[in-house]
C-alpha positions, 0 to 999 in steps of 0.5 A, a space after each residue: 132629558 127633562 132639563 133639555 127643554 127649559 135649557 133650550 128655552 132659556 138660551 133661545 130667550 137670551 139670544 132671541 129676546 135681543 135683536 136677531 135674524 129672522 128664521 131662514 125661509 126656503 126661497 122657493 116657498 117665500 112668495 110675494 104676497 103683494 107688490 108695493 111700488 114695484 117692490 115685493 112684500 114677501 110672505 116671511 115679512 108679512 108673517 111676523 105681523 100676522 103672528 103678532 096680531 094673532 098673539 094679541 087677539 088670542 091674549 085678548 080672548 078672541 077665538 083666532 081659529 074662527 074664520 071671520 076673526 082670522 080673516 080680520 086679523 090677516 087683513 090688519 096684518 097685511 095693511 100693517 106690513 104694507 105700511 111698514 114697507 112704505 115707511 122703509 121706502 120713504 126712509 130710503 128716499 129721504 136718505 135717512 139710512 145713509 151715514 158718514 164713516 164715523 157713524 158707520 164705524 160707531 154702529 158696527 162697534 155698538 152692534 158687535 158689542 151687543 152681539 158679544 154681550 149676548 154670546 157671553 150671557 148664553 155662555 154663562 147659561 150654558 156653564 150653569 146648565 151643563 155644570 161646567 167649571 168657572 175656568 172652562 171656555 164656553 164661548 165655542 158652545 155659545 157661538 155654535 148655538 148662535 150659528 144654529 139659530 142663524 144669529 150673527 153680529 151683522 144682525 145686531 149691527 143691522 138693528 142698530 142701523 135701522 134704529 139710527 135711520 129711524 131716528 133720522 126719519 123722525 127728525 126729518 118728519 118733525 123738522 118744521 115743528 121742533 119742541 120749544 121751551 114754550 111748548 115744554 112750559 105750557 105742557 108742564 102747566 097743563 099737566 100740573 093744572 090737571 093733577 091739581 084739579 084731581 088730587 089737591 083735596 083728594 088724598 085717596 084719589 092721589 094714592 090710587 093713581 100712584 099705586 096704578 102707576 099713573 102720571 102725577 104732577 101735583 101732590 096734596 098737602 098733609 103728608 108726613 114722612 114716617 119711619 118705623 121699627 118693625 118687630 117680628 112678633 108671635 101670637 094671634 091677638 094684638 095683646 099676644 103679639 105686644 107681649 111677645 116683644 115687650 122686653 125688646 120694646 122696653 129696651 128700645 124706648 129706654 135707649 131712645 130716652 137716652 138719646 140714641 137716634 131712631 135710625 140707629 135702632 132701626 138698623 139694629 132691631 127693624 125687620 122692614 127691608 124698605 128701610 135698608 135703603 139709605 135713600 128711602 124718604 119714609 112712608 108717605 102717610 096722610 090722614 085720609 090715606 087708603 094705602 095703609 092699614 087704619 092702625 098705621 095711619 092712626 098711629 102716624 097721626 096720634 097725640 104722640 106724633 105732634 111734630 117731627 122727631 116724635 115717636 108713637 106708642 107701639 101697636 100691633 098688626 098682622 106684620 108684627 109690632 110697630 114703633 113709628 117715627 115722625 121724620 118730616 112733613 112732606 112737600 106738597 104742590 107741583 112737581 118741581 121742574 128740574 132738568 131731568 123733568 124738563 128733559 123727560 117732558 121734552 122727549 114725551 112731547 117729541 114722541 107725541 109729535 113723531 107719532 102724529 106726523 108718522 100717521 099723517 105721512 103713512 096716509 100720504 104714502 098710502 094715497 099715492 102708493 101702487 099696491 098689487 095684492 097677490 
């Protein structure tokens, strides 16, 4: 019995984390909370907004059981539900949910495939949870579970139809303000200029922004790409750790002097999993770096490391014993405007315009809407 709850939660996540139907509601209890341009806004439609806001405010530390807070959240949820209905009505009025036969067929195909993929995931979860053999057919169990949740292929198809209609609606909203090549170039130059001002002479600020996942469009000069051989070592002090791997260190340097490539010795001796990736560009290290231990930075810019191809002396840290390799000087300056960067920037500008225009349109619709609250 102890396993039943985790299994049910897992299965519910696999199906419900993907597009799915709302829980069935007793029609007699699903009363209208408002009339929006003559169309009933039902309690079940409003409840999804209320639950979302309640969760958000609870996670932010608010007491959602306090009367004033709860009334405020309910007011936000009702406003959001009404605005959502206004947008849906507008999408229909503009014909955004009318598709040709080819598009309809594609939506059915995509939605059905997504539903079947979700069923397959649930089936595999059931196989593992119930200890079934690899050749046991679990599809009937997965289908039964989906039926219990009230999830059908049509729910997935409807989600695809809504997404496609929304795309059409955004295209209609921004039809008179398309993103041009000039817009993209100007946005690129603005972002580069802003990043340059922040980071050109401040490697610490640059690395702090990188670690925080912020958008960066300029990399300061002075970075080196560094590879390393990391040797697991024993001991509490630097001397003890170095002594514990001295024979291995001696062998590595002897083979390096004999002409063996550093990368080959990484594969044989190194314990740094990051270097197992063939596309790894090397650790980016600057004299003013704040992301790396002082010993690592000092070794990367030591007297032995004067030009690409140089190798540091071994040094110790809490991770083990390190031998560094000066791979190359890293390119600095603006992010290159590649096709992928241009596409991403174009889409970002488009999203900004869609959101701005949508907010304007919601205000327009709200001003002219006939809303009766129950």
